[in-house]
N, C-alpha and C positions, 0 to 999 in steps of 0.2 A: 305190365302185361307180358313183356318179353321175358322178364326174369321168372315169372310164374310158368310160362311155357318151357323155358329152359330147365327149370326144376323138375317139371313133369317128365321131360325127355330123359334127363339124367336118371331120375328114379326108375323109368322104364328100362334103360340100359343096365342099371345095377341089378334089377330083378331078372332081366333076361340073360345077362352074361356073367354077373358076379363082379364084386369089387376089384379083384385082382386083374381080371381081363380088361375091365374098363380103364383101370389105372395104367396098365401096360399100353393100351391103345392110345391113351392120352399122352403118355410119355413119348411114344413113337411120333405122334402127330405134331407135338410141339418141339420135339428134339431135346426135351429135358430129361434129366435123370429121374428114374422112378423113386429113388430114395428122397430126392429133393421134393418131389411132388407129395410124397407121404408126409414130410415135415410141414409143408405148406398147408396141407389139409388139416393136420393136427393143430396147427396154430390157428387156423380159421375156426375149427371146432372149439378150441379152448377159448377163443374170443367170444363165441356165442354162449358157451356153457358157463362162463365166469361172470355172472351178474354181480353187482355190488354186494359185498357181504353185509348182511344185516346184523345189527348188534343184538345179540341174544341176551335178554335180561335174565340174570340169575335170580332165583328165589331168595328172599332175605335169609331164610333158614340155612340155605347152602353156603351163603357168604359168611354168616355168623359161625357156622360149624368149622369152616376153614380157619377162621381167626382164632377161635377158642381151643382148637385142637392142642392137646398136650398141656393145657393150663391146669394148675392144681384144682381149680374150681370148675372144671369142664362140665360136671353134672349140673351144677346150678346155672351156669351160663347157657347150657343147652335148654334148660327149662325156660329161661328168660327169652331165648331165641324163638321158642315155640309161641310164647305169649306175644312176642314182638310180631311174629308172622301173622298171628290171629288178631292183631291190633288191640290186644288187651294190655300191652305194655307199651308206653309211649305211642298212643294211638294216632296222634296228629303230628304233623311236621313241626308245629310250634313247640310241642313237647320235646321233640328231638333236639331242636335248636337250643332250647333252654338247658337241656342236659349238657350238650356240648359246651355251652357257655359256662356252666358250672365247672367244667374241666378245663376252662380257658382255651378251648379249641375254637378258633375262628376259621370257618370254612364255608364256602358257598355251597349250599345244598338245595337241590331243586325238589327232591321228594324223599320220602322215608327210605325207599329202597337204596337210593344212592348213599344214604348215611349209614347203612347197616354196618359196614366194615369199621367205620370210625367209632360208632356207638359201642360195638363189642370190643374194640381195642381199648377203649376207655374203661369199660366195665371189667375188663380182664385185670385191671389194677386195683379193683375194689376188694375189700376183705370178704372172707366167707360169711361172716356175720351180716355184713351189709347186704350181700346178695340174697341170703336167706330172708332178711328183713323185707327186701323188695318183693319177693315171691309171696311171703305170708301177708303183707299189707295189701297186695293186689287181690288176693283171694277174699279178703274181708270187704273190699270195695268201698271203704269209708272215705277215701280221699282220691283225688286224681293221681294217676301214676306219677306225674311229675312232682306233685306235692310230696308224695311218699319218698320219691327218689331224693328230692332236695333235702328233706328231713334227715335221711340217712347219710347223705354226703356231708351235710353241715354238722350232723351229730358226730360222725366219725372224724371229721376235720377238727371239731372242737375237742374231742377226746385226745387226738394226736397233739394238738397245741397245748393242752393242759398237762400232758405227760412230759413235755419238754422243759 
């Protein structure tokens, strides 16, 4: 109750006389330097104005675009990023985890959004043909996106092994 009355009185003084006059009078009354009082006020205002910073969740497409930038297959990866954003490509967390498992990436992932960067860093290493295959197979819709992806990865891996 006292603090509310004090706040009202201070507000009235500020309205009636202005901040500079009130600050000068406060400095005179307390024997403090006006500059020090201004610094104290700023620190108090800063403490009130600085609530905990909340984590801003970036959209998966923004994260993916940052990862695939300047990749030779940026156009295809961008299409996959849109499909990923719309949950047409790797629509479930289990699909994402299976993909990362195929790339031998063991990482704790809580949701699809958290995995976006890792997914597109992995896809960046795929060949242009594989990426085009993912997109074309997704448009036909005959298999799950993971099954399509697994076929392409295993197929490209088998081709690489047989060329050696």
